[in-house]
MIFI-69345 format. One record per atom (N, C-alpha, C): x, y, z. Coordinates in steps of 0.02 Angstrom, whole numbers, plus 32768, in hexadecimal, padded with zeros to 4 digits. Layout:
N
XYZ;...
***
This chain:
322
E973DFBC6DC0;E97CDFAD6E01;E9CDDFA96E15;E9DDDF6F6DE0;EA30DF676E03;EA5CDF966DDD;EA4DDFC06DA8;EA75E0006D9E;EA71E02E6DCE;EA49E0406DF1;EA48E0676E28;EA65E0586E6C;EA61E00B6E73;EA8EDFFF6E98;EAD8E0186E90;EAE3DFF66E4A;EB33DFF56E3B;EB54E0416E3E;EB28E06D6E2D;EB2EE0BF6E39;EB34E0D36E82;EB0CE0B66EB1;EB02E0C06EEB;EB49E0AE6F20;EB5DE0686EF9;EB9AE0536F18;EBDFE07B6EF8;EBE9E0856EBB;EC1FE0B56E9A;EC08E10F6EB5;EBE3E1096ED1;EBE2E1506EF5;EC03E1576F30;EBE1E10F6F5C;EC0BE1026FA1;EC62E1056F99;EC70E0D66F79;ECBCE0D56F74;ECDAE1156F64;ECB3E1386F3C;ECECE1796F1A;ECDAE1A86F5D;ECB9E1A86F71;ECA7E1DA6FB6;ECDBE1BC6FF8;ECEAE1756FE6;ED1EE160702D;ED55E1667017;ED6EE1906FDD;EDB0E1AB6FB0;EDB0E1F26FD4;EDA8E204700E;EDAEE24A7013;EDECE26B7032;EDF2E2AE7027;EE2BE2CC7048;EE40E2D5708D;EE12E2C370B3;EE20E2A07105;EE4BE25D70FF;EE27E23270D9;EE44E1F270DC;EE80E20170C5;EE7DE20B7083;EEC2E2127060;EF06E23E7086;EEEFE25F70BE;EF34E27470EC;EF52E23B710F;EF39E20C7109;EF48E1C1713A;EF73E1A3710E;EF72E1B370D5;EF83E18270A6;EFD5E19670AD;F003E17370A2;EFF8E1277088;EFF6E0F370D3;EFD8E0D470CF;EFC1E0AE711D;EFE3E05F712B;F016E05670E5;F02FE01170DB;F073E01C70AF;F0A2DFF670B4;F0D3DFFB7074;F0C8E009702B;F0D6E038700E;F0D9E0446FB3;F0FBE0186FA2;F0F7E01A6F68;F122DFFC6F40;F12AE0226EFA;F16AE0236EF6;F18BE0576EB9;F19DE0326E79;F192E0296E49;F19DE0036E0D;F1E1E02D6DED;F20EDFFC6DD4;F246E0136DB8;F24DDFFA6D7F;F255E0286D47;F255DFEF6D04;F28CDFE86CDB;F2CEDFF06D0D;F318DFE26CE6;F330DFB76D2A;F377DF916D1D;F38EDF6D6D46;F3AADF966D6A;F3C2DF7A6DB8;F3D7DF966DE1;F412DFA96DD4;F42CDFDD6DF6;F46FDFF06DDD;F485E02F6DAF;F437E0436D8F;F442E0736D50;F426E0B26D76;F427E1006D5F;F411E12C6D7E;F3C9E1236D82;F392E0FF6D64;F358E0FC6D6C;F351E0CE6DB4;F36EE0A56DD1;F371E08F6E03;F385E0B16E41;F3AFE0D46E30;F3DDE0EF6E81;F3ACE11F6E7F;F390E1416E3F;F365E17E6E44;F32DE16B6E79;F30AE1256E5A;F2DCE10D6E90;F2DEE0F96ED2;F31DE0EC6EDC;F32DE0E26F2E;F332E11D6F4B;F352E14D6F36;F34BE1886F53;F317E1A76F70;F2EEE1AA6F3E;F2A8E1D26F45;F274E1A96F6F;F283E15D6F64;F258E1206F8B;F257E12C6FCD;F29DE1496FDD;F2A7E1457023;F2ABE1947049;F2ADE1BC701C;F28EE1FE7042;F23DE1F07040;F226E1D9701F;F1DBE1D1701B;F1D3E1B5706F;F1F4E17A706B;F1E4E13E709C;F1FCE16470ED;F227E19D70E5;F22FE1B57127;F1F9E1E6713A;F1E9E20770F8;F1B3E256711C;F16FE21A7128;F157E1E0710D;F111E1B37115;F11FE1A1715C;F168E17B7157;F16FE1417195;F14EE100717B;F145E0F87142;F14CE0BD711E;F17FE09970E5;F182E06670D1;F1A7E04F70B2;F19FE0517064;F1CDE0727045;F1C7E06D6FEC;F1E4E0436FDF;F1C7E0006FCC;F1EADFB76FAA;F1F8DFC76F5B;F22BDFBE6F46;F249DFB66F00;F236DF796EE7;F212DF7C6EB0;F20DDF526E88;F224DF486E4E;F25EDF296E3C;F282DF2C6DEF;F249DF066DB6;F249DF2F6D89;F221DF066D4F;F24EDF2D6CFF;F28DDF176D03;F29FDF226CC1;F298DF0D6C84;F2A9DF186C59;F2A8DEFA6C14;F27DDF266BD6;F282DF026BA3;F275DF1D6B78;F26BDF636B60;F2ABDF8B6B7F;F2AFDFD46B7A;F27BDFF96BAF;F271DFE56BDF;F22BE0016C03;F1FDDFE36C02;F1E5DFBF6BC9;F19ADFC56BC7;F18DDF886BF5;F1B5DF516C1F;F188DF196C3B;F170DF486C70;F1A0DF6D6C9D;F19DDF8C6CD5;F15BDFBB6CD5;F15FDFE96C98;F11AE01B6C83;F0D1DFE66C8B;F0D3DFB66C62;F097DF8F6C4A;F093DF6F6C9E;F0C0DF506CC4;F0B7DF2C6D12;F097DF5F6D24;F0AFDF9C6D35;F078DFD16D61;F047DFEA6D52;F036DFF06CFF;F006E0046CEF;EFC0DFCA6D0E;EFD9DF916D1A;EFA3DF5F6D28;EFA3DF4C6D6B;EFC1DF706D98;EFB6DF756DE9;EF78DF956E0B;EF7ADF856E3B;EF26DFB16E4A;EF2BDFF56E5A;EF05E0156E44;EEF2E0566E53;EEEAE0686E89;EF12E04D6EC8;EF02E06F6F0C;EF35E09A6F3C;EF67E0B66EF3;EF8AE0DC6F11;EFD0E0BF6F35;EFCBE0836F31;EFFBE0546F56;F037E0436F28;F041E0616EE0;F05DE0366EBA;F07AE08D6E83;F09DE0886E76;F0B9E0CD6E4B;F101E0B66E18;F10AE0DD6DE7;F141E0CC6DBA;F15EE1076DBF;F1B2E0FF6DAB;F1D2E1436D90;F1E1E1316D47;F1CAE1506D13;F1D9E12D6CD4;F1FCE1846CAB;F228E1646C90;F24AE1806C6B;F234E1A36C20;F263E1D96C01;F254E1E56BC0;F246E1AE6B90;F267E16B6B93;F26EE1356B73;F225E1196B5E;F207E0ED6B95;F1DAE0CF6B8E;F196E1066B98;F1ACE13F6BAC;F167E1636BBC;F159E1826B72;F195E1A76B55;F177E1D46B16;F190E1B76AE2;F1E3E1966AEA;F1EFE1686AA9;F1DFE1336A8F;F1E0E1056AB6;F1CCE0B26AA9;F190E0BB6A7C;F15AE0DC6A88;F127E0D26A63;F11CE0EE6A1F;F151E10B6A1C;F15BE12E69D6;F185E0FD69AE;F1A9E0D169BD;F1C5E0AB69A8;F1A3E05C6995;F173E04369CA;F15DE00969C4;F123DFFD69E7;F0FCDFCC69D4;F0B4DFC96A0B;F0D5DFAC6A5E;F0CDDFE46A88;F0BDDFC16ACE;F08ADFBB6AEA;F09ADF7E6B21;F04BDF6E6B3C;F033DF8D6B77;F02BDFC36B77;F030E00A6B93;F002E04F6B62;EFD3E0696B87;EFC6E0A16B69;EFD7E0EB6B9B;F00BE1206B9B;F01FE1476BC9;EFCDE1776BD1;EFACE17A6B9F;EF75E1B36BB4;EF3FE1876BE0;EF39E14A6BC8;EEFCE1176BCD;EF0EE1006C18;EF58E0E16C16;EF5DE0A76C63;EF89E0D16C9D;EF8BE1116C88;EFB6E13E6CBE;EF91E1786CE2;EFAEE17D6D24;EF98E1DD6D33;EFDAE1E76D40;EFEDE2246D1B;F02CE23B6D31;F02FE2776D7C;F065E26F6D97;F070E2A36DC7;F098E2CB6DCE;F0CDE2AA6DC0;F117E2E76DBA;F14BE2D26D94;F166E30B6D6E;F1B8E2FE6D65;F1DAE2F86DB1;F220E2D56DB3;F235E2E96DE1;F27DE2EB6DD8;F29FE2E66D85;F2DAE2F06D83;F2E8E2EF6D2F;F31FE3136D34;F329E32F6CE0;F37CE3396CDB;F39DE3126CAA;F3E6E31B6CA8;F3FFE3196C5A;F434E3306C45;F44CE34B6C03;F465E3006BF2;F46FE2FD6BBE;F4AEE2D36BA3;F4E5E2EE6BA4;F523E2DA6B92;F567E2EC6B98;F583E2B66B51;F58AE2F56B17;F5BCE2E96AD8;F5FFE2CD6AEA;F622E2886B04;F663E2806B16;F689E2596ACC;F6C5E26E6ADC;F6FBE2476A9B;F721E22D6AD3;F762E1EC6AAA;F78AE1E86AC4;F7CAE20F6AB5;F7EDE2316AF5;F825E24B6AE0;F86BE22E6ABD;F86DE1FA6AC0;F896E1BB6AB3;F88FE1C56A5A;F860E1D26A48;F850E1B56A1A;F834E1FD69E3;F82FE23C69F0;F821E26769CC;F842E2AD69FC;F84FE2D669D0;F851E32369E4;F831E34969F3;F7E6E33669CD;F7A7E35669D2;F79FE3746A28;F789E3BB6A29;F77FE3E86A77;F760E3FB6A71;F72EE4146A3D;F6E5E4326A1E;F6CAE41D69F9;F682E4246A03;F648E40C69E2;F658E411697D;F680E449696F;F68AE466692B;F6C9E41C6912;F702E41E6944;F730E3E66933;F714E3A2692B;F6C9E38E6959;F6A9E351694B;F699E3456914;F67CE38168F0;F64CE37868B8;F696E37F6898;F6C3E399688E;F70DE39B6859;F725E350684D;F731E32D689A;F732E2F368A8;F704E2BC6876;F6B6E2D9687A;F69AE29F6869;F697E29F6810;F6A3E2D567FD;F69CE2E567B7;F6D8E2D36791;F702E2CF67C4;F74EE2AF6799;F74DE267679B;F726E24967D0;F722E20867C7;F704E1DB6792;F6E9E1FB6769;F6C6E1D26736;F693E1A6674A;F684E1B5676D;F632E17A677C;F63AE15167BC;F68BE15867BB;F69AE10C67F1;F6A4E134683C;F690E176684A;F684E175689C;F65BE158689A;F64CE14D68F8;F60BE12D6916;F602E14C6952;F5C4E13D6974;F5A5E16669AF;F592E12369BD;F596E11A69FC;F56FE0DD6A26;F52AE10B6A53;F510E0CE6A6C;F4D7E0DF6A80;F4BDE0A26AB5;F48CE0B06AE9;F464E0836B0B;F427E0686AE8;F427E0676AB2;F3FCE03A6A81;F3E3E0726A69;F39BE03B6A2B;F372E05A69FC;F353E0916A22;F346E0CD6A15;F30FE0F46A28;F32DE1156A72;F36EE1146A7E;F37EE1226AC7;F38CE17B6ABD;F386E18C6AF3;F3A6E1F26AEE;F3E0E1E26AD1;F41EE1BE6ACA;F460E1C76AC2;F459E1AF6A69;F42BE18F6A55;F41EE1816A09;F3FDE1B969EE;F3C1E1E46A13;F3A1E2176A07;F3C9E24669E5;F3F1E2626A25;F423E28A6A35;F452E29369E9;F46FE24869DB;F4A1E24569A3;F47FE24C6961;F445E2366959;F41DE2456913;F425E2906910;F402E297693E;F3F0E2EA6934;F436E31C692F;F46FE2F76946;F4A1E325693E;F4BCE31468D9;F4ACE2D568E1;F4D2E2AD6891;F485E2EC6860;F44EE2F76874;F426E306684B;F432E361683E;F43DE3806879;F452E3CB6881;F48DE3DA6867;F4D2E3B16866;F511E3B86846;F50BE39967F7;F4E5E37167E7;F4EBE35767A8;F526E33467AC;F524E2EB67C1;F54AE2C267E2;F538E28667CE;F56CE25567C4;F574E21067B0;F58FE1EE67F3;F566E1D0680E;F580E1A26858;F567E167685A;F590E1366882;F57DE0FB6888;F555E0F468D1;F50EE0E368D3;F4F7E0DD6915;F50DE0956926;F535E08D697C;F53EE045697F;F512E03569C5;F4DFE01569C1;F4BDE00269F6;F4D9DFE66A1E;F4C8DFE86A68;F4D2DFB66AA7;F497DFAB6ACB;F4BBDF6E6B03;F477DF526B26;F46DDF936B67;F49ADFC86B6A;F494DFF06BAE;F4CEE0256BAA;F4B4E0686BC3;F4EEE09A6BB0;F539E08B6BC8;F543E0706C06;F57DE05F6C09;F5A0E03D6BE9;F592E0076BCC;F5B9DFEB6B90;F5C6E00F6B57;F59EE03B6B4F;F5BFE0626B11;F5EAE0A26B28;F5E0E0A16B5F;F61DE0D36B84;F66CE0A66B98;F65BE0796B9E;F681E0456B9D;F6BBE0496B58;F68EE02D6B31;F6B1E02F6AF2;F6D0E0606AEF;F6BEE0A66AE4;F6DBE0D46AD2;F71CE0E56AEE;F70EE0E26B3F;F761E0E46B53;F78FE0A56B42;F77EE0786B27;F7A9E04E6B09;F7B8E0536AB7;F788E0806AA5;F7A5E0AA6A61;F77BE08B6A17;F74EE0446A3C;F721E0266A14;F6E8E05369E8;F6DAE09869FA;F6A8E0CA69D6;F6C9E10F69FA;F6B2E12469C8;F6D9E17A69B4;F6ADE1B469F3;F66EE1AC69FF;F654E1DE6A36;F610E1AB6A30;F5F2E1D96A7F;F5C6E1BF6A9B;F598E2086AC1;F553E20F6AAF;F521E2436AC8;F510E2166B19;F527E22A6B4F;F51BE1FC6B8C;F506E2346BCF;F4E4E1F46BD2;F4AEE2146C11;F4F5E2216C5A;F4FBE2546C76;F54BE2696CAA;F54AE23F6CD0;F524E20C6CF3;F549E1DC6D1A;F55BE1B46D01;F565E1866CC4;F5A7E1596CC5;F5DEE17D6C95;F5E5E1B66C97;F637E1DA6C78;F650E1FF6CAB;F62EE2246CE6;F650E24F6D01;F694E2406D17;F699E2006D1A;F6DCE1EC6D56;F70BE1E56D0B;F6F6E1D76CD4;F728E1C46CA0;F751E2106C8F;F6F2E2366C97;F72AE2716C83;F75BE2A76CB4;F73DE28D6CFE;F76AE2B16D1E;F7B3E2876D1C;F7B7E23D6CFD;F7FAE21A6D04;F816E2276CC9;F7F0E2636C9F;F825E25F6C54;F819E2226C1E;F7F7E1F86C3E;F7EDE1B16C09;F7B6E1DD6BC5;F78BE2026BDD;F74AE2286BAE;F75EE2796BAC;F74AE2936B83;F738E2DD6B63;F6FBE2E76B52;F6F6E3206B96;F698E3316B7C;F69CE3756B49;F682E37F6B12;F683E3926AE1;F63EE3CD6AE9;F60FE3A56B06;F5D2E3E46B03;F58CE3B76B3F;F577E3E46B4E;F526E3D06B74;F4EAE3E06B4C;F4C8E39F6B3D;F48AE3B56B23;F448E3D36B46;F458E3ED6B82;F422E4216B97;F408E45A6B86;F3CEE4786B98;F3B8E4B36B77;F3E1E4EE6B9D;F407E4EC6BE2;F431E50C6BF1;F46EE4F36C15;F499E4FA6C23;F4E1E4E76C4F;F4CDE4BF6C82;F4DFE47B6CA5;F4CBE4636CDB;F50CE4676CFF;F511E4786D26;F554E4776D6F;F55EE42A6D76;F529E4036D65;F523E3C16D7C;F565E39C6D56;F568E3B56D05;F5AEE3846CEA;F5E7E3B56CE3;F5EFE3EA6D18;F626E4056D0A;F62EE4496CDD;F666E4726CC4;F658E4A46CB4;F65CE48B6C62;F61AE4826C49;F631E4686BFC;F5E4E4816BE2;F603E49C6B96;F5B8E4D36B80;F592E49C6B75;F56BE4CB6B62;F51DE49E6B44;F530E4956AEE;F513E4726AC0;F526E4596A88;F504E49F6A5C;F4CBE4B86A79;F4C4E4FB6A6B;F4E3E5316A5D;F510E5356A9A;F54AE5746A94;F577E5616A6C;F589E5286A64;F5C9E50C6A35;F5B0E50169EE;F57DE53669CC;F561E533699B;F52BE51F6972;F510E4F4699A;F4E0E4BD698B;F490E4BB69BB;F479E50469B3;F432E51A69C7;F3FEE4BE69D8;F3FBE4BC699A;F3C3E47E69AD;F3CFE44469AA;F40BE43769E1;F421E40269FA;F41FE3F46A43;F3EBE3FC6A56;F3BFE4086AA1;F3A5E3C16AB6;F3AEE3936ADF;F384E3566AEF;F39EE3406B3B;F361E33C6B70;F360E3286BB0;F35CE2E46BB4;F36BE2B66BEA;F345E2996BED;F322E29F6C31;F2ECE27F6C3F;F2C4E2896C76;F299E2586CAE;F27AE26F6CD1;F257E2256D13;F230E24A6D22;F1DFE22E6D0F;F1B1E2306D40;F187E1FD6D51;F15DE21D6D93;F146E1F26DA8;F0E1E1E26D9A;F0DEE1A56D90;F09CE1906D8D;F06AE15E6DBA;F036E15B6DBA;F00FE12F6DDC;EFDDE1026DA5;EFC4E0D16DA6;EF90E0B26D7D;EF5EE0E16D81;EF4DE0E26D50;EF0BE10D6D37;EECAE0FB6D69;EEB6E1226D76;EE6FE1146DAD;EE86E1246DEF;EEBEE1276E0A;EED9E12E6E3E;EEB3E1866E5C;EE8CE1766EA3;EE6BE1AA6EB0;EE94E1F06EB7;EE73E21E6E9F;EE91E2676EA3;EE9FE26F6EE4;EE86E2786F12;EEA1E27F6F63;EEE4E2676F67;EEEAE2356F52;EF25E2066F66;EF62E2206F43;EF4FE23A6F00;EF7CE2546EC8;EF9FE2956EEA;EF62E2B36F0A;EF67E3076F17;EF89E2E86F5F;EF99E2CC6F87;EFABE2C96FBF;F001E2A36FA8;F007E2776F80;F04CE2536F5A;F073E29D6F50;F048E2CC6F12;F068E2ED6EF2;F08EE3326F1E;F064E3456F62;F068E3766F91;F0BBE3526FB3;F0B1E3136FCE;F0FBE2F26FDD;F122E2FC6FAD;F125E2DC6F80;F158E2D76F59;F18FE31F6F45;F153E3506F3A;F169E3A36F33;F1B1E3A46F87;F187E39E6FB0;F1BAE39E6FF6;F1EDE36E6FE8;F1ECE32A6FD5;F230E30A6FCE;F257E3336F93;F250E33F6F59;F271E35D6F39;F293E39A6F3E;F271E3AC6F62;F294E4086F86;F2CBE3F96FB8;F2CFE3A86FD6;F2F7E3B47006;F346E3B36FF6;F382E3CC700F;F3B4E3CD7004;F3D5E3996FF2;F3C3E3677027;F3DDE3187014;F3D4E3026FC9;F396E3096FC6;F383E2F16F8F;F39CE3146F47;F397E34C6F53;F3C3E3646F1A;F40BE3666F15;F435E3546F5C;F479E3386F4F;F470E2FF6F2F;F464E2CA6F44;F46AE2816F34;F44AE2796EEA;F425E2B36ECB;F40BE2A86E91;F449E2B76E6A;F462E30B6E80;F497E3216E3F;F4E0E2E46E47;F4DCE2C16E79;F51DE27F6E80;F4FFE2576E46;F4B2E2476E28;F4BDE2246DEB;F4B7E24F6DAC;F4BDE2A16DA8;F4D2E2B56D6F;F47CE2D56D5C;F45AE2D56D8C;F403E2F26D7E;F3F8E3286DAC;F3C6E34E6D93;F3C4E37B6DB9;F36FE36D6DE0;F35FE37A6E26;F31AE3686E46;F2EBE39E6E41;F2B5E3926E27;F280E3C06E0A;F24EE3A86E08;F214E3DD6E09;F1CFE3B46E12;F19FE3EA6DDF;F161E3C06DD3;F139E3DE6DAC;F0E9E3D36DC3;F0B8E3DE6DA5;F06DE3E96DB2;F069E3A26D84;F02FE37E6D94;F029E33B6D65;F026E3646D04;EFF6E3996D13;EFE7E3B66CCE;F026E3C96CAA;F051E3EE6CC3;F095E3F36CBF;F0BBE3B06CA2;F0B9E3736CB7;F0E0E33E6CAA;F0B2E33B6C57;F071E32E6C69;F045E3136C27;F067E32D6BF6;F065E3926BFE;F078E3A86BC5;F0C8E39D6B9F;F0F8E38D6BD8;F135E3876BC2;F12BE3506B8F;F11FE3056BB3;F11AE2D36B85;F0F6E2DF6B3E;F0C1E2F66B39;F0AEE3116AFC;F0CAE3226AC8;F0FBE35C6AF4;F13DE3806AC4;F167E35C6AB7;F184E3466ADB;F1C4E2FD6ACA;F1B5E2E76A99;F167E2B76A8A;F144E2886A65;F146E2A96A1B;F132E2E76A22;F14BE30069E4;F17DE32669CC;F1A9E33369F7;F1F7E33C69E3;F218E30A69B9;F20BE2D569EE;F241E28569C3;F213E262699F;F1D4E276698B;F1B5E24A695B;F1D8E26F6914;F1E9E29F6921;F214E2B968E9;F24EE2AB68C0;F27AE2986906;F2C2E2876900;F2B2E23668F5;F277E20C6913;F27AE1C3690A;F27BE1CB68BA;F241E1E56896;F22DE1E26853;F262E2076817;F287E22C683B;F2C2E24A6803;F2F7E21A6806;F30BE204684F;F34AE1D76844;F341E1966837;F2F0E18A6829;F2CEE1496820;F2F6E106685C;F2C8E12168A9;F307E0ED68E4;F2CBE0B068DC;F2D8E08268F1;F2B4E03D6900;F2B3E030693D;F284E01E6959;F280DFFD6998;F2ADDFBD69A2;F2B1DF9B69D6;F2E4DF5C69DF;F2AFDF1C69C4;
***
């Protein structure tokens, strides 16, 4: 009798979340969890995205910063929130696809989250200091590295970061002996490159574009599958003679698992509207990324493919987590 009663209650609750009711969503402020510190690409992107959603909804999107442990703290926090549609998180390649390959994280992407959509992608840029090297092409950088006798270095924002993965891919494919110098943030590695302490960085676009324009850094190639106008007239690494050196950063939206499908569908429809706005595209472009959208299934498939790709690199390069 008790089991029948509980089943009836579950059916009534499920029935309460219907497509008509979901059209009134959200009826109160929505919380957006950011897994990296304020001021970085993820934070700035979240604020732009949240503002556009808030304008569409007539509701406030509250940014809640939960940085630390390479994004793991924020992802765990988001996973533990009520699945009522009023908390979502922007997760990027690190905590979503790479970190679980490096160490045990306190969440499971397949079990704890409902994917919604990609919102942005962006290449990294291989940059060098023109005051330290005459290298202008990828072949020049390879020659410089081979001539360095194992003393040439590349910086990154930490173990398992896109910058390190790109650097390790470069090492493997060009058969180079390079020193990896990890930092606690991408901007710190860029600052040391400008200062001449390291020799190269595969950086995301935002921290380096101003230095490139000022002549303090030289762009060698970009790591996307095709040229991105977001980083200027810079060839891809594939065009420069290394077709296997393709890696992009990306960001996607996730809700806690069990969030009602009508809410997810409504949110996805609104997300597509927001990502197609010219002002969203322009604001994201200033961050060095392209505003995009996908289906939940496409996001899930993308993560699976990325995890398989980077698992091989991590194993071959013997990359260890923090």
